[in-house]
C-alpha positions as CSV (number, residue, x, y, z in Angstrom):
1,M,-0.1,0.2,-0.3
2,T,1.6,3.4,-1.0
3,V,0.3,6.4,1.3
4,L,0.0,9.3,-0.1
5,P,0.7,12.4,2.3
6,L,-0.6,15.9,1.3
7,G,2.1,17.0,0.8
8,L,2.7,20.7,2.5
9,S,2.3,21.6,6.5
10,P,-0.8,23.2,7.5
11,A,0.8,25.0,11.0
12,S,3.7,26.1,9.1
13,E,2.7,26.3,5.6
14,L,5.8,25.2,4.2
15,P,7.0,23.2,1.4
16,A,7.2,19.5,3.0
17,Y,8.7,18.4,-0.4
18,P,12.3,20.8,-0.5
19,D,13.3,19.0,-3.5
20,L,11.0,20.9,-5.6
21,A,12.1,24.1,-5.1
22,G,13.6,25.7,-8.4
23,K,12.1,22.9,-10.4
24,R,11.0,24.0,-13.8
25,V,7.0,23.1,-14.5
26,L,4.2,23.7,-16.9
27,L,1.0,23.7,-15.6
28,T,-2.1,23.9,-17.8
29,G,-5.9,24.0,-17.3
30,A,-4.8,26.5,-13.7
31,R,-7.7,28.7,-14.3
32,R,-9.6,27.0,-10.9
33,G,-10.6,24.4,-8.9
34,V,-8.2,21.4,-8.2
35,G,-5.8,23.3,-11.2
36,A,-5.8,26.4,-9.3
37,A,-4.6,24.6,-6.6
38,I,-2.0,22.5,-7.9
39,A,-0.7,26.1,-8.9
40,R,-0.7,27.3,-5.4
41,A,1.3,24.1,-4.1
42,L,3.7,24.6,-6.5
43,A,4.6,27.7,-5.9
44,E,4.6,27.4,-2.0
45,A,7.1,24.4,-2.7
46,G,9.3,27.3,-4.9
47,C,8.8,25.8,-8.2
48,R,9.8,27.9,-11.0
49,L,6.4,27.8,-12.7
50,V,5.0,28.4,-16.6
51,L,1.3,28.9,-16.2
52,H,-0.9,28.1,-19.2
53,F,-4.6,29.1,-19.3
54,D,-7.0,28.2,-22.0
55,R,-8.7,32.1,-21.9
56,Q,-8.6,34.9,-20.3
57,G,-10.7,36.6,-17.4
58,G,-10.6,37.3,-13.8
59,Q,-10.0,33.9,-12.6
60,M,-7.2,33.7,-14.7
61,L,-6.0,37.0,-13.1
62,R,-6.6,35.6,-9.8
63,V,-4.6,32.7,-10.0
64,A,-1.9,34.4,-11.4
65,G,-1.5,37.2,-8.8
66,R,-1.9,34.4,-6.0
67,V,0.6,32.1,-7.5
68,G,3.1,34.9,-8.5
69,K,3.4,36.2,-5.0
70,K,5.4,32.8,-3.8
71,A,6.6,31.0,-6.9
72,E,10.3,31.4,-7.7
73,S,9.5,32.9,-11.0
74,L,6.3,33.0,-13.0
75,R,5.5,33.2,-16.8
76,V,1.5,32.8,-18.4
77,F,0.4,32.1,-21.7
78,Q,-2.7,32.2,-23.1
79,G,-4.7,30.8,-25.7
80,P,-6.7,27.1,-26.9
81,I,-4.6,24.0,-27.1
82,E,-6.9,21.7,-28.7
83,D,-4.5,20.7,-31.9
84,R,-0.9,19.8,-32.4
85,A,-0.1,23.1,-33.7
86,A,-1.0,24.7,-30.9
87,L,0.5,22.4,-28.5
88,E,3.7,22.9,-30.4
89,R,3.3,26.8,-30.4
90,L,3.2,26.2,-26.6
91,A,5.8,23.8,-26.6
92,I,8.3,26.8,-28.5
93,A,7.0,29.6,-26.1
94,V,8.0,27.5,-23.0
95,G,11.3,26.8,-24.3
96,H,11.7,30.5,-24.7
97,A,11.2,30.7,-21.3
98,F,13.0,27.8,-19.9
99,S,15.6,25.8,-21.4
100,G,13.6,22.6,-20.6
101,L,10.8,21.5,-18.4
102,D,11.4,19.1,-15.0
103,I,7.6,18.6,-14.6
104,V,4.8,18.9,-17.0
105,I,1.0,18.7,-15.3
106,R,-2.6,18.8,-17.3
107,A,-5.3,19.8,-15.3
108,S,-8.5,19.1,-17.0
109,E,-12.4,18.1,-16.0
110,V,-14.7,15.6,-17.3
111,D,-17.4,17.5,-18.5
112,T,-21.0,15.5,-18.3
113,T,-23.1,18.2,-18.6
114,V,-23.3,17.8,-22.1
115,L,-24.7,14.7,-22.2
116,D,-28.1,14.2,-22.1
117,E,-30.2,11.2,-20.6
118,N,-30.6,9.1,-23.4
119,A,-27.0,9.5,-25.0
120,E,-26.3,6.9,-27.7
121,E,-22.8,5.0,-27.6
122,D,-20.8,7.1,-30.1
123,E,-21.9,10.1,-28.1
124,I,-20.2,8.2,-25.2
125,D,-17.2,7.2,-27.0
126,D,-16.7,10.6,-28.1
127,L,-17.1,12.2,-24.7
128,V,-14.2,9.7,-23.6
129,C,-12.2,10.4,-26.9
130,D,-12.3,14.5,-27.0
131,T,-11.8,14.1,-22.9
132,L,-8.3,12.4,-22.8
133,Q,-7.2,14.2,-26.8
134,I,-5.2,17.3,-24.9
135,P,-3.7,15.1,-22.4
136,A,-2.2,12.4,-24.7
137,R,-0.7,14.1,-27.2
138,L,0.7,17.0,-24.6
139,T,2.2,14.0,-22.7
140,A,3.8,12.7,-25.9
141,L,5.0,16.1,-26.8
142,A,6.7,16.5,-23.3
143,A,8.0,13.1,-23.5
144,K,9.9,13.9,-26.6
145,R,11.3,17.4,-25.5
146,M,12.5,15.6,-22.3
147,R,14.0,12.9,-24.3
148,D,15.8,15.3,-26.7
149,A,17.0,17.0,-23.6
150,R,18.0,14.1,-21.7
151,L,15.9,14.9,-19.2
152,Q,14.8,12.6,-16.6
153,G,11.4,14.2,-16.1
154,T,8.0,13.9,-14.8
155,I,4.8,14.1,-16.5
156,I,1.2,14.1,-14.8
157,N,-2.2,14.3,-15.9
158,V,-5.1,15.1,-13.5
159,L,-8.9,14.7,-14.4
160,T,-11.5,15.6,-12.2
161,A,-15.5,14.9,-12.5
162,R,-18.2,16.3,-10.6
163,P,-20.8,13.9,-9.1
164,D,-23.5,12.8,-11.7
165,R,-25.5,10.2,-10.8
166,R,-27.2,9.4,-14.6
167,P,-26.1,6.7,-16.0
168,A,-24.4,7.7,-19.1
169,A,-22.4,10.3,-16.8
170,A,-21.2,7.4,-14.7
171,L,-20.3,5.2,-17.6
172,V,-18.2,8.5,-19.3
173,S,-16.8,8.4,-15.7
174,D,-15.5,4.7,-15.4
175,M,-14.7,4.7,-19.6
176,T,-12.5,7.8,-18.9
177,R,-10.9,6.7,-15.9
178,T,-10.2,2.9,-17.5
179,T,-8.9,4.6,-20.7
180,L,-6.6,6.9,-18.6
181,E,-5.2,4.3,-16.7
182,T,-4.5,2.0,-19.8
183,M,-2.8,5.3,-21.5
184,T,-1.1,6.0,-18.8
185,R,0.9,2.5,-18.3
186,Q,1.3,2.1,-21.9
187,L,2.9,5.7,-21.9
188,A,5.2,4.7,-19.0
189,S,6.3,1.6,-20.5
190,C,7.5,3.4,-23.6
191,E,9.3,6.0,-21.3
192,A,10.8,4.3,-18.8
193,A,14.1,3.7,-20.4
194,H,15.0,7.5,-20.9
195,G,14.0,7.8,-16.7
196,I,10.3,9.6,-18.0
197,R,7.9,9.2,-15.2
198,I,4.5,9.6,-16.1
199,N,1.4,9.1,-13.8
200,A,-2.0,10.2,-13.3
201,V,-4.7,10.9,-10.8
202,Y,-8.4,10.4,-11.3
203,A,-10.9,11.8,-8.8
204,A,-14.6,11.2,-9.3
205,G,-16.6,14.2,-7.0
206,A,-13.6,16.4,-6.6
207,E,-14.3,20.4,-6.2
208,S,-14.4,22.3,-9.4
209,G,-14.3,25.9,-8.1
210,G,-17.7,26.5,-9.7
211,D,-20.5,25.4,-7.4
212,S,-23.2,27.7,-5.7
213,E,-23.6,26.6,-1.9
214,G,-26.7,25.3,-2.6
215,E,-25.4,23.3,-5.3
216,G,-22.6,22.2,-2.7
217,R,-25.0,21.0,-0.4
218,R,-27.1,19.2,-2.9
219,R,-23.9,17.6,-4.5
220,N,-22.7,16.2,-1.1
221,D,-26.3,15.4,-0.2
222,R,-25.0,12.5,-3.2
223,I,-22.0,11.1,-1.4
224,P,-21.9,8.7,1.1
225,L,-19.3,10.7,3.1
226,G,-21.2,14.0,2.4
227,R,-18.0,15.3,1.5
228,I,-16.0,15.6,-1.6
229,G,-12.3,15.6,-2.1
230,A,-10.9,19.0,-1.3
231,A,-8.7,20.9,-4.0
232,R,-6.1,21.5,-1.6
233,Q,-6.0,17.5,-0.9
234,L,-5.6,16.5,-4.1
235,A,-2.9,18.7,-5.3
236,G,-0.6,17.2,-2.2
237,V,-0.9,14.4,-4.3
238,V,0.0,15.6,-7.3
239,L,3.3,17.1,-5.3
240,H,4.2,14.0,-3.8
241,L,4.1,12.0,-7.1
242,C,6.4,15.3,-8.7
243,S,9.1,14.7,-5.8
244,E,11.7,12.3,-5.6
245,R,9.8,10.2,-2.7
246,S,7.9,8.9,-5.7
247,R,10.7,8.7,-8.0
248,S,10.4,4.7,-8.0
249,I,6.1,5.3,-9.3
250,S,6.0,5.2,-12.9
251,G,2.1,4.3,-15.1
252,T,0.7,4.4,-12.1
253,T,-3.0,6.2,-11.8
254,V,-4.1,7.3,-8.3
255,A,-8.1,6.9,-8.3
256,L,-9.8,9.1,-5.6
């Protein structure tokens, strides 16, 4: 059994992972919820951060403002990365910011709200593929650049899903998690010889940062424990996977 600590000391707020200080990190999907919590935790650990946001707005400015106060250094990029060309442009921009990357993290959400009650099998399959497309492409591109630079880096994909008990939504969540597990194992196996670690975190029912108070109460009423995984706790799991304490862990999907 692997015990994953929270990563930060609530009493002192000092980083529990001193080996992360100065690490060059690219985090995409940091606009809210778990992604924003990961950004703050990495900043508190003393990382040199590149944050990517898919669009501009108040949330982007708030997250960047908070992170910038604690990070060793911070660069911010904005724009869609839905195709290979856009990912390549982001990689080039990040390359100008840093000579290389030690850690690449993608935080994204499984959006089951687009499904209706009678969703067809093809619609469900398409949603699973669309959800994992950017994580898969970013992982492959990041691994290639780490190989080219002879860096033994770390890549982590973080996916979260709001609680949704509709049959179609539950099926999407299960299929996404299973596919993510398979993808993570296969990619990690391919990159193991190069010392590149690839892991994932899948949290069904994690904080998204977008619920109203009433929505939060109704959501928690559907969960046996009456509460969901806090974004900061999930960020602690990610920090542990980034650190040297997890140097022997690769190909693993932590399901929460």
